[in-house]
N, C-alpha and C positions, 0 to 999 in steps of 0.2 A: 744835547737835548735827548731822553733816554727814546728808546724805541721802541713806539707802543704795541707793539706785535711781541714783541717779549714781556715772558715770563715776567725774569728775576732780571733788577737792576744787579750791575758788578757790585760784590760786596756784600749783597743782602743776604741774612741769612733765611735756608728756606723752609729748614722749624718753623725759626718768628710768620715766619711768612703764611706758613699753613694755618696757623693757631688764629693770623689776625683775618684769614680771607675766608676760616672756616668761620669764626666767629660773625665776618661782614654775611655769610651763607646765612646761618641759622636767624640775624634781626631780619634778611629781604624776605627771608619766608614768613613772616611773620607781622611786620608792617607794610612790606612793599618798597621797603624804602633799601638804595644802596648806599653802602659805609664810600667817604672821597675814597679810602686807601683803595677801593677794588677797581682796577682798570675799566678808561673806557669802554672799549668794546666788550670788553669780561661784566658791567653791569649792563651794557645794554644788550646783549644774550642773554638774563637774566630774564630783565625785563620778556623779553618775547617768550622765555620758557617758563612764563609765572602759570600757566594754566595746568603744566607737565606736576604729574606727584612726584617726587623730587627719590620715591624711592620703587617707582618703576623703570623695569627694562623698556628697553625699544621690540615693536616687534619684528618678527618672522616675514617680510612681503615675499620671498622666489627661494625655494627650494627642489632640489634637486634634477630631476631632468627641467626643470620648468629657468630654476638655474643656468642650467651647464648652457641652455639655445640659449640666451640672452648673453652672457659671458660672451660666447663663438660669435658674436654680430657686434659688438661692441664698438667700438675704436679703440679702444683705450689698451683693447686683444692684442694689439698690435704694436706696442710699446712695452707692453711686458716683460719679456725677454731683457730691456734696459733697466724695467725696476729692477731685475730680480740683479744684474751685472753689478746698479750703484747701489743695493741696499739690502742683498743678499746676504752680506755677511751680517751687518748690523742682522736679522733678523732671525737668525740663525745662534747669535749667540749667547741664549737665553737669559738675554733680561732686555730684551725688541721685540714687538713684532710691525712689520709693513705690511700697512691696509689699504687699499684701491676701491674707490668708490665710484657715481655714476654721479651722475646733476643730482638727482634725489636724493643721494646722502644716503642709496641704496649698496654695503659696500659689496663689493665683485669679487675679491681676493685679499686674505686674511694668513699671511705665515712668517714662519718663526721655527724656537724651537718648541716642540712638543708639551712639554711640561709651564710655558706660558699660555701655549694657543689653553687650553685646559684648566688655565685659571683664567684671562679674558672670557672664553665661553660662559664665567657661569653668570656675567653679565650684556649676553647675547652678542657680543663684539666676535658676529660669524658673517660667515655671507652668505648675505640673503637678507641679515637685518637692515633698518631705517634706522640712519644712522645722521639724519639729519633735525634740525634744530628741534620741529615742528613737534616727536617723535621719542627725542632723547636728550634735548636739553643743549645747554652748555656742552662744546666737546670741540676736537679741532682737525676733523675735518665739516663736521657739520656747520662750524660756526668759519670756515674757511669759506663753503657754499653764499652762508648765506649773505657776507662781506664782503667774495670775489675781490679775497687777500690771503697771502700767507698769516700763518696765527699760530703761535704756541698756547695750549694752556694747561695749567698747572693745578693737578692735586686738585683743595679744595676751591679750586676758580669752577670747576666745572660743577652742571646744574643738578645731576641726580647723584648724591651720597653713594650708591655703590661703581659710581667711576672712580672714588676721589682719591684711590689709593694710587691713580696711574694719573703723567702726563704726557701730552705727546705734543709734534707738530707736526700742521697737514700746510700743502697749498695748491690753492686751483690746476688748473691746466686743462688749456680754450684747445678750438674747430683752428688752425693756424691760418683757414682761408677764407674765414667765417667770424672767427670772433667768441664760436655759441659754448659756454659753460659743458666740457663735457667730463665732466668728477675736479676727484682731490686726492693726491696720493700725502698721504699719510705713516709716518712711523710712533707709534706710540709703546712706553717703558715707562719705569722710576724718578725717579725726584731730579733722579744726576741729566734729564732731557733736556733739563730748565734752561739750556746756555746756547746763546747766539752759535756754535756749529751745527744744531742739529736744526733749526728754522734756516740755516741757511744749504742745509743739506739739502731736504726736503721744497727750496725753490729751485736750486739750483737742476731740480731730479726732472719738476717739472716744466723747465726753462725748455730740457734738454727732451724731456716728452716731447714737447713742441716742435721743437726744431725734428728731432724724429721725423710726426707725421707731418713736417709740409716737406720732407726727403723722399716718403713714402707715395707724396699726394702731391707731385710738385700743380703748382695753381696755370690754367687749360693759355696759355695765351690766348689774346683776347676775350677772356672771361670774365667780364666785372661779380661781384659779389658785393652786395648788400647787406645792410645786419642793421632794421630796423624796430627788433622784439624786446621789450623788456629796457627800451633806454630810452630819453628821450632828442636825443639826434642820433642820426645814421650814420654808419662807414663806411663808407668804401671801399673796396680793393681792387684794383686793378693795374696790370703789367707792372707785380711789383712796389703799385705805392697803395702808400694807406694814410686814406682824409676821412677829415672826422669833421662834419656838414653842420652847420647850424639847423638852426631851430625851424627857419621857413624856406632851408635850403629839402633840409631832409625831408619835408611837406610835398615839397615840391618832387623831391628823386618819385616817393612812397605815391603818388596820384601820374605818374608816367607808368611805374611799374605797374597799375593798374588798369592800366590802358595804352596796352602796348601800340593800337591802331591809333594812335596820338588822340590830343589836347589842342582845343583854338587856345588865343588865351582870354578870351571870357569865358568857354568852359572850366578853366583853370582856374581865375580870378574870381568864380562860383563857389568852386569847389574849395578854396580859402578864406574867403571869406565872408561868403553868403551874399542875397543878395541888396541889402540896404550897406554894403560894404567894401562896393565893384571900386576898382580903380588898373583901368587897363592899364594905364600907364607906370605902378608902381607893381605890378606883373611882370607887364616887361620888357621893368629895368632888375626883377627877381631873377629872372629869366636868362638876362644877358650874365648874371653874375654868375649862376651858377652855370650857366655853358663854358666860363671864362675857370674855372674848379675842376670842372667836367675835363674841358677840351671838346674839338667841336668832332672826334672817332666815336661822343657817344650819346651826344644832345645834336636833333635833326630838329627845322622847325619847318613851319605851312606844313603840316599844321605842326606843335611837340609835341616830338615823341624819340623813343631811347635808341640809338644805332643799336649793333652786335650784339652778342647774348650777354643778359645781367641776369645773376640770378639771387632772387633775396629770400631769407630764412620765412618769411611769413607769403611768399607763395607757395615754399616745401608744406607748410601746415599744409594750407589748404589743399593739397597735390595730395597729403594723404589722406587727411582725410578724403577726400573721394576714391580714393583707391579706399576705402575702408578702414583704415589704418591709426585710429583711437590711439593707439598705445605710440605707431612710431612719434605720434605729432605733436603728442606732451613730449616723446621725449628731444624735440626741435623746438619747442613752446620754451622760452626766457620768463614769456611776461607781452603783457598785452599791447601790441600798436603802440609806439609814441607815445606815451602813456599820459604825458605833456600836451598833449597840444590839443587844439578847442577848433580847428580848419575844418567846416562841415564836414568834407569828403572824405578827411580821413576817421577823420570821430565816426564815420559810417560803416567802410570800411573792416575800424577795430569791434566795433558793433558785432560787426556780420563776420570775424575771426573768430571772437571768444565764441559767440552766441552758437554758431557751429561747432566749433573744440564740445562748446559744455554741454551742447543737448546728447551728442554724439560719445559722451563719458559718462552721461546718462542712462540714454540707453544698452551703452553695453552692462553695466547693473555690476561689476569688476569692481571689486575691495581696490587692488591695487591702482587699479585708472583712478578713479572715487578719494585714493588717499593722497595721487600723484596733484590731483585737480585741484581739491581741498589747498592743498598748500602751495599753489600760486597766488603772488596778489589778487586775482581778478576773483579767485576762488575759494577765498580767505573768511570772506562771510555772508558765499552763500548756504542757506537756507538749505535750500533745496538738498542739494549738494551732499551737504554732511550730515540730514537726516536721509539718507539714499541710501550711503555708506554707513549709518548705527544699524539700517536692514540687512545690507549685503553678510554684516558679518556677526558671525557665529558667536551670540553666550558665551562670556567667558574667552573671546577672544582678548590680546592686552592693548588694542587699541580700541575698544568700544567705548567702555567708561570717558578716552579721551573726545570722541566724537559726542557721547551724548552730551558732557559735558558743555565741548562747544553748541552746542546744539538748547540747551539751558540758556546758555552766552551770551549766544544771541535773536535770540525768542523771546527776552527782556530789555535786549535792544532795541528791538523791533517791534515793543510790547502789544506782543503778540499772546492775547489767555493759553494759558498752561493744555488744555484741552485740546486748541485747534494745533499745537505741534507732538504733542504726549499722542495721539491715537494716531497720526502718520509712523511709529518706530516701529 
């Protein structure tokens, strides 16, 4: 079976493929449906990119001192020498670029031969530019972040026409301690990059970066970390173990983290099931199974509570908000807390975290923060946030037409009279 993440199968004529996909791209722009000749990962990405102007170039979010300060503290700065060691030769050969982006698709470093860099700058493939799918359409770093998987994007598979002369391969990079998405590593060049070697190279580079980050920051003995944002099943890392919990155990772990002082079985039952479905025996059985999974060193009883030091991604977001750092909170926020959970206690906490983060972003009024919030699943349909973004962007800003178009769409979906929201622009 062919690798779905590779752009070309062995023996396929690149020129013929460019023509086929190019025709499918034009048909998609006209009719909104993609041909079966387009890879599934590309078709889905085109659908996510459909609101974009195919002639537009991505906006620049960060520049000058702001970009320099952001890069200096970003975790991927620690592995930039590794990227240069592994990909530097390719980046200087006159045909390729090496790029590193953060989890929001903002390019942090773009390096290569000066001539290639000048050509890339014409499409805003420059440090500080926003290359997530929301702002740049289908492209290797943006799509790798969207699907959390390494991927090649070949020529006319790019949604934006100015990018279709390029081919790229990218792989996501995660924090080895928490699993949080940190960004992606990308190589960009001509059609010759559409081969298995380029995809294998960025995959290996991403894994090497994660290994180096793990060495640089070894896990603290006796400290457990929990990842529960943007995923329906939590993951626990403790003493070298990596445990993916089922839905109910994920909910219990989150509830125990929310109440470090401990909870009784009845309280946990109410948090899990609500008043009308309280089953104490079921709760005790679930807690007993959870203790076997976690081990007695982590879960105590009477009351039920977590022992030792347990850190969680959602508490990190809350802590940064308490410190008045909405940008840091957004960087630590890949999505809502256990979004598939309907447990009352988890749903309350999810609303609290999302609401607090949303309020902090709206209060800041910063276009970069508003753009980052509207790029999250929780903020994608937040009409108020999109209106705030449109107001915060100056007339003529490349992203403003996108914001106004999205406001149009949401207002129509919410059946709002045009004047109601138009007056708020």
